[in-house]
N, C-alpha and C positions, 0 to 999 in steps of 0.2 A: 430455594435457589441455590444453584451451584456456586460454591466459594471458588474463585478464579486463582490460579497459580501459574507459574511460568511453565509447569509440566502439562497443564490442561487448558491453557488459554486458546489454542487453535483447536481443540477438540470437537468432535461432532455435537457432543452434549453442550459445550459452551456456546457453540454457534447457533444451536437451536433456542437456547435460552436468552441470549443476548444479541443485540444489533451491534454492528461494527461499521467502520468506514468501508472496509473492503467488501462486506456483505452488501451494504447500501449500493456500492458501486455495481456489484453483480446484478442487482434487481434492476437497476437503471438500464444496464447493458442488455440483459435477457432474463425475464422472470423465471421462464422455464429452466434455464440453465442454473439459475441461482438456486431453485427449489431442488434441482436434482443433486446439486452439491451438498445441500442440507440432508437430503435423504440418503446420502451415500451412494447414489446412482451414478455419479460423475465425478472423477478426480483428474483435474487438468495435468497434463504432463509437465514435469519439472524441466525447465530449459537451462543451459549453461549460463544464460544471461541473467536469469533469477538466482542461481546459485552464486554467481559473482557478487551480486548485491548482499546476499545472506552471508558470504565469506567475510566481506568487509563489515558487516554488522556484527558478526561473531567476534572480530577484533575489538570492536568498540565495547563489546559486552565482556570482554576477556574471557571468551570461551572458544578461541579459535582452534586449539588443540583438540577440543572435543568434537568441534565441527569437522575437522579432518578426519578423525576416527570415524565418525558417523557417515562420511560421504567419501568412501574409497574411490568413487568414481572420478573424482578430481585428480587422481594420481595416474600417470601414464603406466601402462602394464606391459608395454612391449618396446622394441626398437632401442635406439641409443639413449632415448630419455626415460627408459623404464625406471620406476621408483622416484621419479621427479614429478613436481607439479605440472599439470597441463598448461599449455600456453596462456589460456584465459586467466588462469589462477596465478601464473607468475605476474600477469599484468595487475591482477588484484593487489598482489604484495607491492608493486610499485606504487599504486593508489594509497595503500595503507602508509608506506613509507612517506609519500608527499603530505599526508595528513599529520603524520606523527613528527615530522620535521618542521611544521609551521606552529609557532607559539600561540597565534590567535586562534587557529583551528582547534588546538588543544585545550585553550581556554574556554572556547565555546562548547566543548564537549565535556566540560567539567560538570559533575553532578551525579545524580543516582541513575542507574542504568536499568532500562527495560521495567520502568514502574507501571504497574497496573491500576487504573481506577475505573470506577463505575458509577453511573448516575442514570436516573430516570429522565427521559427527554422525549417529547413528542409522542408519548404513548407507548414507549418502549424502553427497556433497560439497556443502555449502551455500555460498550467496554472499550477501553482504549489501553494501549501498551506503548508508552512513550520511550523512544530510544534514549533521550537523556531529559531527566527532570531535575531542575535546580530551583527548589522551593524558596531558598534564601534569596536568590535574584528574581524569583517569580518568573521563571523562563522554561519553555518547552523548546527543546531542539530535536528535530529530525535529521537523521543522516540519510542522504540519498545519492546513489550512484547514477550517472547519467552518461548517455552516448556523447552528449556535449552539453555544456552549460550555456554557451552563447547562441548556438544555432536554433533558429526558430522552427517550430513544429506545426504541421498542418492540422487545423482543428476543423472537423466536419461540422461541429456544433456552431461555431462562429464563423465559419466559412472565410477564414484567414489564418495566416501563420501567427503563432503566439509563442511565448516562452514555454519551456518545458514545465515550469511550475504550473502554469495554467492548463497546458495541454493534457497533464496526467492527474489533474484534479487535486493538486497538492493545497490549494487554497480551500477547498471543501474538507479535506482531512484535517488541516489544522484548525479550521473553524470549529469542527467536532471536538477535536482535542481540547481547545481552549474552553469551549462551553461545558464540557463534561468536567474538566479540572475545576471551573468556577463553581459548578453546583456541588461537586463532591467534597470541596474544601471550605465552601461558604465565602470564597473571596468576593469582593465587590466587583472587581474588574477581570479582565482577561489576562492570562499569563503573556509574556512577551514571545511571540512564535518566531523561531529562526529555523532555517535549513542550512545544514553544513553539506555542501555539494562537492562531489568529486567525480570528474570525468573519466571515461574509459579511454581516453585518447593517450597517445604516446608523444611527449610526456603528458601526465594528467593535468587538467585544469582544476582550479578549486576556487570556492567562493563561499562566503557566509552571507546569506540572504534573509533579509527581514520581511516577513508577511505581515508586518503591522498595518493593517488597513481595515478599521472598525467598520465603516460603511459597507465595504465589500463583505466582511465576516457576517454582518447583519443580514445582508441580501442571501448569502449562501445558506444561512440558517433558516430563512423564510422559505426558500426552495425545499429544503429538506423537510420542514414541518408540512408543507403543502403535499409532498409526495408520500409521507410516512402512512397515512390512513390506508392507502391501497397496498402498500408493501406489507404492512402488518396483517391485512386481510388475506393477501396471497400466502403469506408464510404460515398463517393459521389454517390454511385449506378452505377458507370461506369462499373464496372465488378462484376461477381457474387462471393459471398463469398465462401470460401472453408469450408467444414464441416469436424470436426475431428472425429465424429461418436463414441465419447467417453464421452464427457461431459453431464451434465444433460439436457441441451437444445437439444442437438442432440439425445440423448436417447429417449426423450419425442416427438420428432417430426420424428424419423426414419421410412422410408417406405422401407421395403425389396425388392430388385430387383434380388438378385443373391443368390446362395447357396455358402457358404464359405467351404473350406477344413479345417479339424480339425488342420493341421500344421500352418495355418495362424494364430491360437490363440496365438502362440508363439511369434508373432511379437509385441505383447503388445499394 
């Protein structure tokens, strides 16, 4: 089994050997896309929105200067702003400043940064990489950037507007983190799960959000357990992956075999 490190955590080899929350989400979204990513056939483009989140995480990890050197595309190369951070990343600096100037946020972010743990769970070996792990307080903290902390987001799964925490699967993510941590360390109970959230608004909003909800975590883990046998079989090549026919991978590889009726377009 590959020994994980910060250098190889996101490598294709690590993703093939281990299950993770992001990989689990990929399989739920589109099995064909998830398998294409694992096989190196598909690499999603990196958006500025994703890079802004990574920029703030690099600050938390104390690797911001290395991040800037690795991503010269965040620096303007022409005009009156040449050599300066692009507008999105100037906003990211304001987000960082907002967190750094809040004693309670900084207290919540105290602990070991980017800690990797693994554990066998539901027939697979899972890997997690925690933004902040504080074993003394038995706490896991995830740093999240959001368009808005308060604005509700439409959920096609629940067919209603929900918080960004629910809409983007963060309860699922933290339930996985807490269970892997419990198994890996031998603790009897789950760590305290917190999100430190910072919005991309001007000025940024901020919040420390507790995800402490044991019945909900139990339900989340039951759902994962139910879905894992198929995911494991698809990942191992034992059964063919389903295509969603909606994602970028499916659109780029689609071959038409039928004519659809216009009423089918309403199915979404």
